[in-house]
C-alpha positions as CSV (number, residue, x, y, z in Angstrom):
1,M,4.7,-31.5,-18.3
2,T,3.6,-28.0,-19.5
3,V,3.1,-24.6,-17.5
4,L,-0.1,-22.8,-18.4
5,I,0.1,-18.9,-18.1
6,L,-3.3,-17.1,-17.9
7,T,-2.7,-13.6,-18.8
8,S,-3.6,-10.8,-21.3
9,E,-1.4,-10.5,-24.5
10,E,0.3,-7.2,-23.3
11,D,1.8,-8.1,-19.9
12,V,5.4,-7.2,-19.7
13,T,5.8,-8.9,-16.2
14,A,4.6,-12.2,-17.8
15,D,7.0,-11.7,-20.6
16,M,9.9,-11.7,-18.0
17,V,8.8,-15.1,-16.6
18,V,8.2,-16.4,-20.3
19,A,11.9,-15.6,-21.1
20,E,13.0,-17.5,-17.9
21,L,10.8,-20.5,-18.9
22,H,12.4,-20.4,-22.4
23,A,15.8,-20.3,-21.0
24,A,15.3,-23.3,-18.8
25,G,13.6,-25.3,-21.6
26,T,10.5,-25.6,-19.6
27,P,7.3,-26.3,-22.0
28,F,4.5,-23.7,-21.4
29,V,1.4,-22.4,-23.1
30,R,0.1,-18.7,-22.8
31,L,-3.6,-18.2,-22.8
32,D,-5.9,-15.2,-22.5
33,P,-9.4,-16.5,-21.4
34,A,-10.7,-13.6,-23.3
35,D,-9.8,-15.5,-26.5
36,V,-12.0,-18.4,-25.5
37,P,-13.8,-19.6,-27.6
38,D,-13.0,-17.8,-30.8
39,K,-9.1,-18.6,-30.8
40,V,-9.0,-21.5,-28.4
41,V,-10.6,-24.8,-28.7
42,L,-11.5,-26.7,-25.5
43,S,-13.0,-30.1,-24.8
44,A,-13.6,-32.2,-21.6
45,H,-14.9,-35.5,-21.5
46,Y,-16.4,-37.3,-18.3
47,A,-17.1,-40.8,-19.1
48,H,-16.5,-44.3,-17.8
49,G,-15.3,-43.1,-14.4
50,G,-12.5,-41.0,-15.9
51,F,-11.8,-37.4,-17.0
52,E,-9.9,-36.2,-20.0
53,G,-9.6,-32.5,-21.1
54,H,-7.8,-30.7,-23.9
55,L,-7.0,-27.2,-24.9
56,S,-5.7,-26.1,-28.2
57,V,-3.9,-22.7,-28.2
58,N,-2.2,-21.4,-31.3
59,G,-1.7,-24.8,-32.6
60,H,-0.5,-26.3,-29.3
61,L,-2.6,-29.0,-27.9
62,L,-2.5,-29.2,-24.1
63,G,-3.9,-32.1,-22.3
64,M,-5.0,-31.6,-18.6
65,G,-3.1,-34.8,-17.7
66,D,0.0,-32.9,-19.0
67,L,-0.7,-29.8,-16.9
68,R,2.2,-29.2,-14.5
69,A,1.1,-25.6,-13.0
70,V,-1.1,-22.8,-13.8
71,W,-0.1,-19.2,-13.2
72,V,-3.0,-16.9,-13.0
73,R,-1.4,-13.5,-13.9
74,R,-3.6,-11.0,-15.4
75,P,-6.3,-13.0,-17.3
76,G,-8.9,-11.1,-19.4
77,E,-12.7,-11.7,-18.8
78,P,-13.6,-15.0,-20.6
79,A,-15.0,-14.6,-24.0
80,A,-14.3,-10.9,-24.0
81,H,-12.8,-11.0,-27.4
82,A,-15.6,-13.1,-28.9
83,A,-17.2,-12.0,-32.2
84,H,-20.6,-11.5,-30.2
85,P,-19.6,-11.1,-26.7
86,S,-22.4,-11.3,-23.8
87,P,-22.6,-11.8,-20.0
88,W,-24.2,-15.2,-20.8
89,L,-21.3,-16.3,-23.0
90,T,-18.8,-15.0,-20.4
91,A,-20.5,-17.2,-17.7
92,E,-20.7,-20.2,-19.9
93,T,-17.1,-19.9,-21.1
94,R,-15.9,-19.3,-17.5
95,Q,-17.7,-22.5,-16.4
96,A,-16.1,-24.5,-19.3
97,L,-12.7,-23.2,-19.0
98,F,-12.1,-23.1,-15.2
99,G,-14.3,-26.2,-14.5
100,M,-12.0,-28.1,-16.8
101,L,-8.8,-26.7,-15.1
102,F,-10.1,-27.4,-11.5
103,S,-10.9,-30.9,-12.5
104,A,-7.1,-31.5,-13.3
105,S,-4.5,-31.4,-10.6
106,P,-2.0,-28.8,-11.4
107,R,-0.1,-26.5,-8.9
108,W,-1.6,-23.0,-8.8
109,M,0.0,-19.6,-8.5
110,N,-2.6,-18.7,-7.2
111,H,-5.7,-20.9,-7.1
112,P,-8.7,-18.6,-8.1
113,R,-10.6,-19.5,-5.0
114,N,-8.0,-18.3,-2.6
115,A,-7.2,-15.4,-4.7
116,E,-10.6,-14.1,-4.7
117,R,-10.7,-14.3,-1.0
118,A,-7.3,-12.7,-0.7
119,R,-8.4,-9.6,-2.5
120,L,-10.8,-8.5,0.4
121,K,-9.1,-5.9,2.5
122,P,-11.0,-6.7,5.8
123,W,-9.9,-10.3,5.5
124,Q,-6.3,-9.2,4.7
125,L,-6.1,-7.2,7.9
126,R,-7.5,-10.0,9.9
127,I,-5.1,-12.6,8.6
128,A,-2.3,-9.8,9.0
129,H,-3.1,-9.6,12.7
130,R,-3.1,-13.4,13.1
131,S,0.3,-13.6,11.3
132,G,2.0,-11.3,13.8
133,F,2.3,-8.1,11.4
134,A,2.3,-4.5,12.8
135,V,-1.1,-3.3,11.5
136,P,-2.2,0.3,11.9
137,P,-5.6,0.6,13.4
138,T,-8.3,0.5,10.8
139,V,-12.1,0.9,10.4
140,F,-14.5,0.1,7.6
141,T,-17.7,1.7,8.4
142,T,-21.1,3.3,7.0
143,V,-21.7,5.2,10.2
144,P,-20.6,8.8,10.2
145,H,-20.2,9.2,13.9
146,L,-18.1,6.2,14.3
147,A,-15.8,7.6,11.5
148,R,-15.6,10.8,13.4
149,Q,-14.9,8.8,16.6
150,F,-12.0,7.0,15.0
151,A,-10.5,10.2,13.6
152,D,-10.7,12.0,17.0
153,E,-9.2,8.8,18.7
154,H,-6.2,8.5,16.3
155,G,-5.5,12.0,15.3
156,D,-3.8,11.9,11.7
157,V,-5.9,9.4,9.7
158,V,-5.9,8.6,6.0
159,V,-8.8,7.5,3.8
160,K,-8.1,4.8,1.1
161,S,-10.0,2.7,-1.3
162,A,-10.6,-0.9,-0.5
163,S,-11.1,-2.3,-4.2
164,G,-9.1,0.4,-6.3
165,P,-10.6,2.4,-9.2
166,P,-14.0,1.5,-10.2
167,P,-14.4,-1.1,-13.1
168,G,-14.5,0.7,-16.6
169,E,-12.6,3.8,-15.4
170,P,-9.0,2.9,-15.9
171,G,-7.8,6.4,-16.0
172,L,-9.1,7.1,-12.5
173,A,-6.6,7.5,-9.7
174,L,-7.6,7.1,-6.1
175,P,-4.4,7.8,-4.0
176,T,-4.5,7.3,-0.3
177,S,-5.1,10.8,1.3
178,L,-4.7,12.4,4.7
179,I,-7.9,13.6,6.2
180,G,-7.9,17.1,7.9
181,P,-9.4,17.7,11.4
182,D,-12.5,19.5,10.1
183,V,-13.7,16.9,7.5
184,D,-17.4,16.3,7.2
185,F,-18.0,12.5,7.6
186,S,-21.7,12.5,6.5
187,A,-21.0,11.1,3.2
188,V,-19.7,7.8,4.8
189,A,-23.4,6.8,5.0
190,A,-23.3,6.6,1.2
191,G,-20.9,3.8,0.9
192,P,-18.3,2.0,3.2
193,A,-15.3,4.0,4.2
194,L,-11.9,2.8,4.9
195,L,-10.1,4.7,7.6
196,Q,-6.6,4.1,8.9
197,R,-4.3,5.7,11.3
198,Y,-1.6,7.6,9.4
199,V,1.8,6.0,9.6
200,P,4.7,8.7,9.3
201,K,7.0,6.9,7.0
202,C,10.6,7.2,5.9
203,A,10.3,4.5,3.3
204,D,8.0,2.3,1.3
205,I,8.7,-1.5,1.4
206,R,7.7,-3.9,-1.4
207,L,8.2,-7.5,-0.3
208,T,7.5,-10.1,-3.0
209,C,7.0,-13.7,-1.9
210,V,7.4,-16.5,-4.3
211,G,6.9,-19.9,-2.6
212,T,9.2,-19.9,0.3
213,R,11.5,-17.2,-1.3
214,L,11.4,-13.6,-0.1
215,F,12.5,-10.5,-2.1
216,A,12.4,-7.1,-0.5
217,A,13.0,-3.7,-1.8
218,R,13.0,-0.2,-0.1
219,K,12.3,3.2,-1.5
220,T,12.9,6.2,0.6
221,A,9.7,8.4,0.9
222,G,9.6,12.2,0.1
223,P,8.9,14.7,2.8
224,G,5.2,14.2,3.9
225,Q,4.5,11.7,1.2
226,I,1.2,9.8,1.8
227,D,0.9,7.3,-1.0
228,G,4.1,5.8,-2.4
229,R,2.4,4.9,-5.8
230,Y,2.1,8.5,-6.8
231,G,4.7,11.2,-7.1
232,D,8.5,11.1,-7.7
233,T,10.6,11.1,-4.7
234,E,13.9,11.0,-6.7
235,H,14.7,7.8,-4.9
236,A,15.2,4.3,-6.5
237,W,14.1,1.1,-5.3
238,R,17.0,-0.9,-3.7
239,A,17.3,-4.4,-2.4
240,V,17.1,-4.8,1.4
241,P,17.3,-7.9,3.7
242,V,14.1,-9.2,5.3
243,P,13.9,-8.7,9.0
244,E,13.5,-12.1,10.7
245,R,10.4,-11.3,12.4
246,V,8.8,-10.0,9.2
247,G,9.9,-13.1,7.3
248,R,7.9,-15.3,9.8
249,S,4.9,-13.3,9.6
250,V,4.9,-13.4,5.6
251,H,5.4,-17.3,5.8
252,A,2.4,-17.5,8.2
253,Y,0.2,-15.3,6.1
254,V,0.8,-17.0,2.8
255,A,0.2,-20.3,4.6
256,L,-3.1,-19.1,6.0
257,A,-4.2,-17.5,2.8
258,G,-3.2,-20.6,0.6
259,L,-1.1,-18.3,-1.6
260,A,2.1,-19.3,-3.6
261,Y,2.7,-15.7,-4.7
262,A,2.1,-12.5,-3.0
263,A,3.3,-8.9,-3.1
264,F,3.3,-7.2,0.4
265,D,3.3,-3.3,0.8
266,F,4.7,-1.8,4.0
267,A,5.4,1.6,5.5
268,E,8.5,1.7,7.3
269,D,8.6,4.2,10.2
270,E,11.6,6.2,11.8
271,D,12.2,3.2,14.3
272,G,12.4,0.8,11.5
273,V,9.1,-1.0,11.9
274,W,7.5,-2.3,8.8
275,W,3.8,-1.5,9.0
276,F,1.5,-3.7,7.1
277,L,-0.6,-1.8,4.5
278,E,-1.8,-4.6,2.1
279,C,-1.0,-7.8,0.4
280,N,-1.8,-8.2,-3.5
281,Q,-2.1,-11.7,-4.6
282,S,-1.1,-10.7,-8.2
283,G,0.9,-7.6,-7.6
284,Q,3.5,-6.4,-10.1
285,F,7.1,-7.3,-9.7
286,G,8.7,-6.2,-12.9
287,F,9.5,-2.8,-11.6
288,V,11.3,-4.0,-8.7
289,E,13.4,-6.4,-10.6
290,L,14.4,-3.9,-13.3
291,E,15.6,-1.4,-10.6
292,T,17.2,-3.9,-7.9
293,G,18.2,-6.8,-10.1
294,L,16.4,-9.1,-7.6
295,P,15.6,-12.5,-9.6
296,I,11.9,-12.6,-8.9
297,A,11.1,-13.8,-12.4
298,G,13.5,-16.5,-12.3
299,A,11.9,-17.4,-8.8
300,V,8.4,-17.5,-10.3
301,A,9.7,-19.7,-13.4
302,S,11.5,-22.1,-11.1
303,W,8.3,-22.5,-8.9
304,L,6.1,-23.2,-11.9
305,A,8.6,-25.6,-13.3
306,Q,8.9,-27.7,-10.1
307,D,7.9,-31.4,-10.4
308,E,4.2,-31.9,-9.7
309,S,4.8,-34.0,-6.7
310,A,6.4,-30.9,-5.0
311,Q,4.6,-29.6,-1.8
312,R,1.7,-27.2,-2.6
313,P,1.5,-23.9,-0.6
């Protein structure tokens, strides 16, 4: 049985898991959907009441009946590397490739259907509430006076992006920013704004969930630091235990979301409370493992290599 890794060629995090799969002797095939159809041959047959599908990648033939698990890491857009790419070719290639994979019965980390929903920030916050996390008051709005009302009610408020940098602008950074008391909210009418009560933090927490295994790391925040992704605090990530209450909420969250892998970001306040900020269904873990030694890549490889009869998330 074979593991299929869907990711781009230059993915250091995937390289770490590949090394673990190699060491364990687990067969795998690495594929970037961007290379279909020019560098990848696919064929699916539906006849006589049965289904048969094959992928040929770099000389390796993978039958859908031999597919153990699929890890969706950072795949490129289908057919993006084609000699004559087009939106139509991308749509057709996505239909063929993922339609064939969905017709098989592998274990998914994570299933694209669940992953797409898990990206939506308003949905994340709803599931976080249901799971018992501490969640800062938050509003998504296009109504300026409601944005002003929220800021007046909660005092210190941050504005943040729900979706990240706009597509096609990889160099653009959109850090979470603290809003001043005299800000003009009229521009909120031009597009949805995400406002959240500011959590004065003493540390950032990154918690990685792989199946049922939890790996937490803590990084002390700099004075007045708002967004832990930007700025050097001169502190390193270090491994920390997961509080029992947080662990219960993590397991509840991934069960509701249907995720086998998730990277949670928390802000730890001076009372030791871990405030839920977001959950990235394909978040990076390489930087955490390199700084802390937490065996996250090995955990991912072990999950992917489990027998197909193992319980799905």
